[in-house]
C-alpha positions as CSV (number, residue, x, y, z in Angstrom):
1,M,-22.9,-27.4,131.7
2,A,-23.8,-27.0,135.4
3,A,-25.1,-30.6,135.6
4,R,-21.8,-32.0,134.2
5,S,-19.8,-29.7,136.5
6,I,-21.8,-30.8,139.6
7,A,-21.4,-34.5,138.7
8,L,-17.6,-34.0,138.3
9,F,-17.4,-32.2,141.7
10,L,-19.3,-35.2,143.3
11,A,-17.0,-37.7,141.6
12,A,-13.9,-35.7,142.7
13,A,-15.3,-35.7,146.3
14,L,-15.9,-39.4,146.2
15,F,-12.3,-40.1,145.1
16,E,-10.5,-37.6,147.3
17,I,-12.5,-38.1,150.5
18,G,-12.7,-41.8,149.9
19,G,-9.0,-42.0,149.2
20,A,-8.1,-40.1,152.3
21,W,-10.5,-42.2,154.4
22,L,-8.8,-45.4,153.0
23,V,-5.4,-44.1,153.9
24,W,-6.7,-43.1,157.4
25,Q,-8.1,-46.6,157.8
26,G,-4.9,-48.2,156.7
27,V,-2.7,-46.2,159.0
28,R,-4.8,-45.1,162.0
29,E,-7.0,-48.1,162.2
30,H,-4.2,-50.5,161.3
31,R,-6.0,-52.1,158.4
32,G,-2.8,-52.5,156.4
33,W,-1.1,-51.6,153.2
34,A,-3.9,-52.7,150.9
35,W,-6.1,-50.0,152.3
36,I,-3.4,-47.5,152.0
37,G,-2.6,-48.5,148.4
38,A,-6.3,-48.3,147.5
39,G,-6.4,-44.9,149.0
40,V,-3.4,-43.6,147.1
41,L,-4.9,-44.9,143.9
42,A,-8.2,-43.1,144.6
43,L,-6.4,-39.9,145.4
44,G,-4.6,-40.2,142.0
45,V,-8.0,-40.5,140.3
46,Y,-9.2,-37.4,142.1
47,G,-6.2,-35.6,140.7
48,F,-7.6,-36.1,137.2
49,A,-11.2,-35.2,138.0
50,A,-10.6,-31.5,138.1
51,T,-9.1,-31.5,134.6
52,L,-12.5,-32.6,133.2
53,Q,-14.4,-29.6,134.5
54,P,-15.7,-27.4,131.7
55,D,-14.2,-24.2,133.2
56,A,-10.5,-23.8,132.2
57,H,-9.4,-21.9,135.3
58,F,-7.5,-24.1,137.8
59,G,-7.8,-21.6,140.7
60,R,-11.5,-21.3,140.3
61,I,-12.1,-25.1,140.1
62,L,-10.0,-25.9,143.1
63,A,-11.4,-23.0,145.1
64,A,-14.9,-24.1,144.4
65,Y,-14.0,-27.7,145.1
66,G,-12.9,-26.7,148.5
67,G,-16.6,-26.0,149.4
68,V,-17.7,-29.3,148.0
69,F,-14.9,-31.1,150.0
70,V,-16.2,-29.5,153.3
71,A,-19.8,-30.6,152.8
72,G,-18.7,-34.0,151.4
73,S,-16.4,-34.7,154.3
74,L,-19.2,-34.1,156.7
75,A,-21.6,-36.3,154.7
76,W,-18.9,-39.0,154.5
77,G,-18.3,-38.9,158.2
78,M,-22.1,-39.3,158.8
79,A,-22.4,-42.3,156.3
80,L,-19.3,-44.2,157.3
81,D,-18.1,-43.2,160.7
82,G,-21.4,-42.4,162.5
83,Y,-20.4,-38.7,162.9
84,R,-23.3,-36.4,163.8
85,P,-22.7,-32.9,162.7
86,D,-24.0,-30.1,164.9
87,R,-25.9,-27.1,163.6
88,W,-22.7,-25.1,163.2
89,D,-21.2,-27.9,161.0
90,V,-24.4,-27.8,158.8
91,I,-24.4,-24.0,158.6
92,G,-20.7,-24.0,157.7
93,A,-21.3,-26.5,155.0
94,L,-24.2,-24.6,153.6
95,V,-22.0,-21.4,153.5
96,C,-19.3,-23.3,151.7
97,L,-21.8,-24.7,149.1
98,S,-23.1,-21.2,148.6
99,G,-19.6,-20.1,147.8
100,V,-19.3,-22.9,145.3
101,A,-22.5,-21.7,143.6
102,V,-21.2,-18.1,143.4
103,I,-17.7,-19.1,142.2
104,M,-18.8,-21.6,139.6
105,Y,-22.2,-20.6,138.4
106,A,-22.6,-16.9,138.7
107,P,-23.2,-15.2,135.4
108,R,-20.0,-13.8,134.0
109,G,-19.4,-11.6,131.0
110,E,-16.6,-13.8,129.7
């Protein structure tokens, strides 16, 4: 179950961060409506990704995804925009991912 959940979080991050990046490129970098449209479509796909998580609690899924989004955004910036995170960015991302682990994968008596 954890492997499926992690894969879904990674897919959600790809579509949300990628979609936002495409919209950014279309608007801020003047690449045009095709980029914006592709970004909007990717953001729509992201909207469905959370519904596939094995956990049925919307608040838990989105809270945990926030941590994935933080780390994924930094990674995306490194890969596509040449962004170099400093140690505080890295520490912050690790704190967020620790929060994801606690929220999603801590043993519960449910």
